[in-house]
SERO-4910 file (N, C-alpha, C, O; in steps of 0.05 Angstrom, whole numbers):
BEGIN
 pado doro    nc1    nc2    nc3   cac1   cac2   cac3    cc1    cc2    cc3    oc1    oc2    oc3
  Met    A   1247   1041   3022   1266   1054   3007   1276   1028   2984   1287   1009   2994
  Pro    A   1272   1028   2958   1285   1008   2943   1313   1001   2947   1327   1022   2945
  Ala    A   1334    970   2953   1355    969   2953   1374    989   2926   1395   1001   2932
  Ser    A   1366    990   2909   1378   1004   2884   1379   1024   2891   1400   1036   2890
  Arg    A   1357   1038   2900   1350   1072   2911   1371   1075   2929   1389   1087   2917
  Leu    A   1377   1070   2954   1392   1063   2975   1417   1072   2962   1427   1094   2964
  Leu    A   1425   1047   2947   1453   1046   2943   1466   1063   2926   1490   1070   2925
  Lys    A   1437   1072   2903   1453   1100   2888   1452   1128   2910   1470   1144   2907
  Thr    A   1431   1135   2932   1438   1154   2947   1466   1151   2959   1482   1169   2960
  Cys    A   1469   1130   2967   1497   1129   2992   1512   1135   2965   1518   1159   2962
  Ala    A   1518   1122   2948   1537   1131   2922   1544   1155   2928   1564   1165   2938
  Leu    A   1510   1168   2917   1525   1200   2914   1532   1206   2931   1554   1216   2925
  Ala    A   1529   1208   2968   1535   1224   2983   1564   1219   2984   1580   1237   2981
  Ala    A   1571   1190   2989   1596   1187   2980   1626   1203   2967   1649   1206   2976
  Val    A   1610   1213   2940   1619   1226   2919   1627   1248   2930   1650   1257   2932
  Ala    A   1600   1257   2940   1598   1290   2947   1612   1303   2977   1615   1326   2985
  Ala    A   1621   1278   2987   1636   1282   3019   1669   1282   3004   1686   1298   3011
  Thr    A   1672   1262   2984   1705   1271   2981   1705   1283   2960   1721   1275   2942
  Ala    A   1692   1301   2955   1686   1324   2937   1693   1345   2953   1710   1360   2945
  Leu    A   1679   1349   2978   1684   1366   2999   1706   1362   3011   1722   1380   3010
  Thr    A   1712   1340   3025   1745   1339   3037   1766   1340   3017   1790   1341   3023
  Ala    A   1759   1340   2994   1787   1337   2973   1795   1374   2971   1818   1383   2973
  Gly    A   1775   1388   2966   1776   1411   2967   1783   1426   2991   1794   1447   2984
  Ala    A   1781   1425   3012   1786   1434   3047   1809   1425   3053   1817   1403   3046
  Ala    A   1825   1445   3070   1847   1447   3081   1841   1432   3105   1820   1438   3118
  Arg    A   1859   1412   3112   1863   1406   3142   1879   1408   3162   1902   1402   3163
  Ala    A   1865   1417   3178   1891   1430   3198   1916   1416   3206   1937   1424   3216
  Glu    A   1908   1392   3199   1945   1378   3204   1965   1381   3187   1989   1377   3192
  Asp    A   1949   1392   3156   1970   1401   3130   1968   1431   3137   1966   1444   3116
  Cys    A   1968   1448   3163   1968   1469   3160   2000   1474   3170   2012   1457   3183
  Asp    A   2015   1501   3160   2041   1505   3164   2046   1518   3197   2032   1536   3206
  Gly    A   2063   1509   3209   2065   1531   3235   2052   1519   3263   2038   1499   3262
  Ala    A   2055   1529   3281   2052   1519   3302   2016   1524   3305   2007   1546   3301
  Pro    A   2001   1507   3312   1973   1508   3311   1962   1527   3328   1965   1525   3352
  Thr    A   1948   1547   3318   1930   1571   3333   1907   1567   3323   1901   1546   3311
  Thr    A   1882   1598   3332   1862   1578   3336   1844   1599   3305   1820   1604   3304
  Thr    A   1865   1605   3286   1860   1618   3255   1880   1612   3242   1903   1616   3247
  Arg    A   1866   1595   3217   1884   1590   3201   1876   1601   3172   1853   1607   3170
  Leu    A   1887   1604   3155   1884   1622   3128   1905   1593   3109   1926   1581   3110
  Ile    A   1872   1597   3087   1880   1579   3061   1880   1597   3045   1864   1616   3041
  Val    A   1907   1589   3030   1908   1611   3009   1913   1595   2983   1933   1581   2979
  Gln    A   1887   1599   2961   1887   1592   2939   1894   1606   2920   1879   1625   2915
  Val    A   1917   1604   2904   1939   1613   2878   1922   1596   2857   1913   1574   2858
  Asp    A   1920   1614   2840   1901   1608   2808   1915   1611   2791   1928   1632   2791
  Gly    A   1918   1594   2771   1933   1611   2738   1965   1607   2734   1982   1621   2723
  Val    A   1964   1575   2753   1984   1573   2760   1996   1552   2735   1991   1528   2731
  His    A   2014   1569   2721   2022   1558   2694   2037   1521   2688   2037   1508   2667
  Ser    A   2045   1517   2706   2059   1496   2718   2056   1481   2743   2047   1493   2762
  Ser    A   2064   1459   2744   2070   1438   2769   2104   1437   2778   2116   1422   2795
  Asn    A   2114   1457   2760   2149   1457   2765   2151   1481   2789   2139   1503   2792
  Gly    A   2171   1468   2803   2178   1476   2827   2156   1494   2855   2132   1487   2856
  Leu    A   2161   1507   2867   2150   1519   2896   2137   1544   2895   2142   1563   2880
  Met    A   2125   1542   2906   2100   1569   2907   2103   1578   2938   2094   1567   2958
  Ala    A   2118   1603   2936   2127   1615   2956   2104   1637   2962   2097   1654   2946
  Ile    A   2095   1632   2988   2074   1647   3007   2089   1662   3036   2102   1651   3054
  Thr    A   2082   1692   3033   2096   1710   3044   2079   1723   3059   2071   1743   3046
  Leu    A   2067   1721   3084   2052   1731   3103   2058   1758   3119   2071   1754   3139
  Tyr    A   2052   1781   3115   2058   1806   3119   2045   1822   3146   2022   1829   3141
  Pro    A   2051   1827   3164   2028   1836   3193   2013   1863   3177   2018   1869   3154
  Asp    A   1996   1877   3191   1988   1900   3185   2000   1910   3192   1996   1911   3216
  Asp    A   2024   1926   3182   2040   1944   3180   2048   1953   3157   2063   1938   3145
  Pro    A   2039   1983   3142   2050   1985   3120   2092   1989   3114   2105   1986   3094
  Asp    A   2098   1994   3136   2120   2004   3136   2130   1973   3126   2146   1973   3107
  Arg    A   2124   1951   3133   2135   1924   3133   2132   1898   3106   2144   1878   3098
  Phe    A   2107   1916   3098   2096   1906   3074   2119   1907   3048   2133   1927   3044
  Leu    A   2123   1886   3032   2137   1878   3012   2169   1878   3011   2187   1872   2995
  Arg    A   2165   1890   3050   2196   1899   3051   2223   1872   3061   2220   1851   3074
  Arg    A   2240   1879   3051   2259   1857   3058   2260   1853   3093   2260   1871   3110
  His    A   2259   1827   3097   2250   1827   3129   2230   1838   3141   2233   1845   3164
  Gly    A   2207   1841   3130   2179   1854   3142   2170   1831   3145   2155   1834   3164
  Ser    A   2169   1813   3139   2147   1790   3138   2142   1769   3166   2159   1759   3181
  Leu    A   2125   1767   3166   2114   1745   3197   2129   1717   3187   2142   1705   3205
  Lys    A   2128   1704   3159   2133   1680   3146   2135   1677   3121   2126   1693   3105
  Val    A   2146   1657   3115   2147   1653   3079   2147   1620   3091   2161   1609   3108
  Val    A   2116   1609   3066   2113   1586   3067   2114   1573   3047   2095   1581   3033
  Arg    A   2131   1553   3032   2135   1549   3012   2127   1513   3010   2132   1494   3025
  Val    A   2112   1515   2983   2092   1485   2977   2100   1474   2949   2104   1493   2934
  Pro    A   2104   1450   2937   2101   1448   2915   2076   1457   2898   2052   1453   2900
  Ala    A   2091   1470   2881   2067   1482   2853   2052   1466   2843   2064   1448   2831
  Lys    A   2026   1466   2842   2007   1452   2830   1990   1472   2804   1983   1495   2805
  Gly    A   1990   1460   2789   1974   1479   2766   1949   1460   2757   1946   1436   2757
  Pro    A   1935   1477   2753   1928   1503   2754   1925   1522   2783   1928   1546   2786
  Thr    A   1919   1501   2803   1915   1514   2828   1931   1501   2850   1927   1478   2857
  Thr    A   1948   1516   2861   1957   1515   2884   1941   1514   2902   1918   1519   2896
  Glu    A   1946   1508   2929   1936   1509   2954   1952   1503   2980   1966   1482   2981
  Ala    A   1951   1523   3004   1971   1523   3023   1948   1538   3041   1931   1554   3035
  Cys    A   1957   1526   3067   1943   1534   3095   1966   1537   3110   1981   1518   3110
  Leu    A   1971   1558   3125   1983   1571   3150   1962   1573   3173   1938   1572   3170
  Tyr    A   1977   1575   3194   1968   1574   3217   1974   1610   3225   1997   1618   3229
  Leu    A   1951   1627   3225   1963   1659   3228   1973   1668   3264   1974   1648   3277
  Pro    A   1976   1680   3271   1989   1689   3298   1961   1702   3319   1959   1701   3343
  Ala    A   1944   1711   3300   1915   1717   3311   1898   1734   3296   1910   1745   3278
  Pro    A   1878   1740   3297   1856   1740   3283   1862   1777   3270   1874   1794   3283
  Gly    A   1853   1781   3249   1870   1808   3245   1876   1817   3215   1873   1804   3195
  Gly    A   1884   1839   3217   1894   1847   3188   1919   1830   3172   1938   1824   3186
  Tyr    A   1919   1824   3156   1954   1813   3141   1946   1828   3108   1928   1843   3101
  Gly    A   1964   1816   3096   1972   1824   3075   1991   1795   3064   2006   1783   3078
  Val    A   1986   1788   3036   2008   1759   3030   2009   1769   3008   1990   1782   2999
  Ala    A   2035   1762   2995   2055   1759   2968   2058   1732   2963   2065   1715   2978
  Val    A   2049   1730   2932   2060   1694   2926   2080   1701   2902   2084   1725   2897
  Tyr    A   2090   1683   2890   2102   1675   2870   2112   1656   2871   2123   1646   2891
  His    A   2110   1646   2839   2115   1615   2821   2147   1620   2823   2161   1636   2809
  Asp    A   2157   1600   2844   2186   1591   2838   2192   1561   2823   2196   1539   2832
  Glu    A   2190   1569   2799   2192   1558   2779   2218   1536   2775   2217   1513   2766
  Asn    A   2236   1549   2783   2259   1533   2780   2268   1525   2812   2285   1508   2815
  Gly    A   2260   1533   2830   2259   1519   2860   2283   1531   2866   2295   1518   2884
  Asn    A   2300   1560   2857   2317   1571   2871   2318   1587   2896   2336   1601   2906
  Arg    A   2288   1582   2905   2282   1593   2926   2291   1624   2932   2298   1631   2954
  His    A   2290   1641   2911   2289   1666   2900   2272   1673   2882   2269   1659   2862
  Leu    A   2253   1703   2887   2246   1718   2872   2262   1724   2839   2278   1744   2841
  Asp    A   2261   1713   2815   2282   1718   2793   2269   1743   2787   2246   1744   2795
  Lys    A   2279   1765   2774   2270   1781   2764   2286   1796   2747   2310   1799   2748
  Asn    A   2266   1808   2725   2280   1826   2700   2277   1850   2706   2255   1861   2708
  Gly    A   2308   1865   2710   2311   1891   2726   2298   1890   2754   2303   1873   2770
  Leu    A   2279   1912   2758   2258   1917   2776   2232   1903   2774   2217   1904   2793
  Leu    A   2225   1890   2750   2199   1872   2752   2212   1841   2759   2235   1833   2762
  Pro    A   2185   1826   2762   2194   1803   2769   2187   1781   2741   2168   1785   2726
  Ala    A   2209   1755   2740   2214   1748   2718   2195   1719   2723   2195   1704   2704
  Glu    A   2178   1708   2750   2160   1692   2748   2133   1699   2758   2131   1719   2773
  Gly    A   2112   1686   2754   2079   1694   2774   2091   1703   2805   2106   1697   2823
  Ser    A   2071   1720   2795   2070   1728   2820   2036   1737   2825   2015   1733   2813
  Gly    A   2043   1752   2850   2004   1769   2859   2007   1768   2883   2025   1756   2896
  Leu    A   1987   1781   2891   1983   1792   2914   1951   1791   2925   1932   1795   2911
  Ser    A   1949   1783   2954   1918   1785   2968   1912   1806   2957   1929   1823   2954
  Asn    A   1880   1807   2947   1853   1824   2936   1868   1832   2906   1861   1852   2894
  Asn    A   1888   1816   2895   1898   1820   2863   1901   1862   2855   1893   1874   2836
  Pro    A   1912   1869   2873   1913   1894   2862   1925   1905   2837   1947   1894   2833
  Ser    A   1919   1923   2816   1930   1921   2790   1964   1926   2804   1966   1927   2828
  Val    A   1979   1928   2793   2007   1935   2797   2020   1954   2781   2016   1948   2757
  Ser    A   2034   1974   2785   2042   2004   2773   2083   1987   2765   2097   1972   2778
  Leu    A   2089   1999   2740   2121   1996   2739   2130   2020   2756   2154   2025   2753
  Phe    A   2114   2036   2773   2123   2059   2785   2129   2066   2813   2142   2083   2824
  His    A   2106   2034   2824   2117   2036   2857   2105   2014   2866   2085   2008   2853
  Leu    A   2111   2002   2883   2108   1981   2900   2077   1987   2905   2071   2010   2910
  Pro    A   2056   1963   2902   2029   1961   2911   2036   1961   2955   2050   1950   2973
  Ser    A   2019   1976   2952   2014   1987   2987   1990   1961   2999   1977   1945   2986
  Leu    A   1992   1963   3025   1986   1948   3049   1956   1955   3045   1941   1936   3050
  Lys    A   1948   1973   3037   1920   1988   3036   1911   1970   3012   1893   1956   3022
  Asn    A   1913   1965   2992   1896   1952   2971   1907   1930   2979   1888   1916   2972
  Ser    A   1927   1910   2991   1924   1879   2993   1919   1868   3022   1922   1844   3028
  Arg    A   1911   1884   3039   1901   1870   3071   1871   1859   3068   1852   1867   3054
  Phe    A   1872   1846   3078   1845   1827   3082   1844   1826   3115   1864   1832   3128
  Leu    A   1822   1819   3127   1806   1811   3153   1810   1788   3158   1803   1773   3140
  Thr    A   1822   1776   3184   1810   1745   3190   1800   1747   3213   1800   1767   3227
  His    A   1789   1718   3218   1776   1719   3242   1773   1693   3257   1760   1678   3242
  Val    A   1779   1681   3278   1778   1665   3283   1762   1636   3277   1737   1636   3277
  Gly    A   1780   1609   3270   1775   1584   3257   1785   1590   3226   1808   1599   3222
  Glu    A   1770   1586   3206   1786   1585   3183   1774   1605   3160   1750   1608   3153
  Asn    A   1800   1619   3149   1797   1634   3128   1812   1628   3109   1832   1614   3107
  Arg    A   1795   1646   3088   1808   1634   3058   1806   1657   3030   1784   1666   3023
  Ile    A   1832   1664   3017   1831   1678   3009   1838   1674   2976   1845   1651   2974
  Glu    A   1839   1682   2955   1842   1679   2932   1869   1697   2917   1872   1722   2918
  Ile    A   1883   1681   2905   1900   1702   2892   1911   1696   2858   1919   1675   2849
  Arg    A   1909   1713   2850   1910   1713   2812   1942   1715   2809   1955   1735   2813
  Leu    A   1950   1691   2801   1985   1695   2790   1980   1714   2760   1963   1712   2743
  Arg    A   2000   1730   2761   2006   1735   2738   2039   1734   2732   2060   1734   2745
  Tyr    A   2032   1733   2705   2071   1715   2689   2081   1744   2673   2065   1757   2659
  Pro    A   2105   1751   2676   2111   1769   2651   2105   1762   2628   2110   1777   2609
***
């Protein structure tokens, strides 16, 4: 193989490896104590890089979903538009639900206009949301396995 072609092939391989590495969450970047199960949450439609992205993990229990003190953990990472990604360790493989909101002012609370969120928010599986009732775990539930799991959540802003 000519030297110029070999250099070109090596350069393309390096670019591809860099692109793959940049998109993948590394285990050392995950929140929590290491377990056999990791979840990468990709939040799309982030309007700005201001503030924090709050990611709340719920167990597979409909009575705890979106309830005060019902979550397993809340992870906050710096917001990065147009896509924010976070990694967290899960207690075990199984079913979960996730809620996210873009805490643009960094006050660590979901600001509301009456009953509705005043900040961008979303749920796992991206279910439609009604003004009259909270979404159920049934519509937001996803299953995980040992190893790396990935979900995508689309933010909706008021």
